[in-house]
C-alpha positions in Angstrom: 17.7 1.1 11.6 16.3 -1.6 9.6 12.8 -1.2 8.3 9.9 -3.7 8.2 7.6 -4.6 5.5 3.8 -4.9 6.1 0.9 -6.3 4.0 -2.6 -5.2 4.0 -5.2 -7.3 2.0 -6.9 -10.5 1.2 -6.3 -13.7 3.1 -4.3 -15.7 0.5 -1.8 -13.0 -0.1 -1.4 -12.1 3.5 -0.8 -15.7 4.4 1.8 -16.1 1.5 3.8 -13.2 2.7 3.7 -14.6 6.4 5.4 -17.7 5.1 8.5 -15.5 4.4 8.2 -13.6 7.6 6.1 -10.6 6.4 3.6 -9.3 9.0 0.1 -8.4 7.7 -3.6 -8.1 8.3 -6.2 -9.8 6.6 -9.3 -7.6 5.5 -11.7 -6.6 2.9 -13.1 -3.8 5.1 -12.1 -0.2 3.8 -12.2 1.4 7.3 -10.2 -1.2 8.9 -7.6 -1.1 6.2 -7.6 2.8 6.4 -7.2 2.6 10.2 -4.2 0.1 10.0 -2.6 2.2 7.2 -2.9 5.4 9.5 -1.2 3.2 12.4 1.5 2.2 10.0 2.3 5.5 8.9 3.2 6.7 12.4 5.3 3.4 13.2 8.9 4.5 12.4 9.9 0.8 12.0 7.9 0.3 8.8 9.4 1.1 5.7 7.1 -0.6 3.1 3.5 -1.2 3.2 2.1 -3.5 0.3 -1.6 -3.3 -0.2 -3.4 -5.8 -2.4 -5.2 -4.1 -5.4 -8.6 -5.4 -4.2 -8.4 -3.4 -1.3 -6.5 -0.7 -2.8 -9.2 -0.1 -5.6 -11.7 0.5 -2.7 -9.7 3.1 -1.0 -7.9 4.7 -3.9 -8.3 8.5 -2.9 -7.1 7.7 0.7 -4.0 5.9 -0.5 -3.1 8.7 -3.1 -3.4 11.5 -0.5 -1.2 9.4 1.9 1.5 8.9 -0.8 1.5 12.6 -1.4 1.9 13.3 2.4 4.5 10.6 3.5 7.7 9.6 2.1 7.9 6.6 4.4 6.8 4.1 4.5 6.3 3.6 0.8 2.7 2.5 0.1 2.8 0.0 -3.0 -0.1 -1.7 -4.5 0.4 -5.4 -5.5 -1.8 -7.7 -7.3 -4.1 -10.3 -5.4 -5.3 -13.7 -6.8 -8.5 -11.7 -8.3 -7.3 -8.5 -9.5 -4.3 -6.5 -10.8 -3.2 -3.1 -9.7 -4.6 -0.2 -11.7 -1.5 1.5 -13.4 -1.4 5.4 -13.3 -0.8 7.0 -16.6 2.9 7.5 -17.5 2.6 11.3 -17.5 1.0 11.2 -14.0 4.3 9.3 -12.9 6.4 11.7 -14.4 4.7 14.7 -13.0 4.9 13.1 -9.5 8.7 12.4 -10.0 9.5 15.6 -11.4 7.0 17.9 -9.8 6.2 19.4 -13.3 3.8 18.7 -16.2 5.3 17.9 -19.6 
């Protein structure tokens, strides 16, 4: 089964992705974004959810807990026109990938 990509975030980014056929929702409201993200986690047809950094920064704890609970869809943070993603420290990435602290 082919998986879909979905984007959540600010208007310009969502519109840009819509030009290549990617569905999305435009929002700067954390509650609305969280509800949509919860819906997408239950949707078996979604493989990747892109969240713009502006909204991701506002809902960081929620995104991190969802990443730990679910393997699909992948939740990826992308840059928007005003901000860049916060990068986790390399040791955190290694700990998550390997399951051990070095």
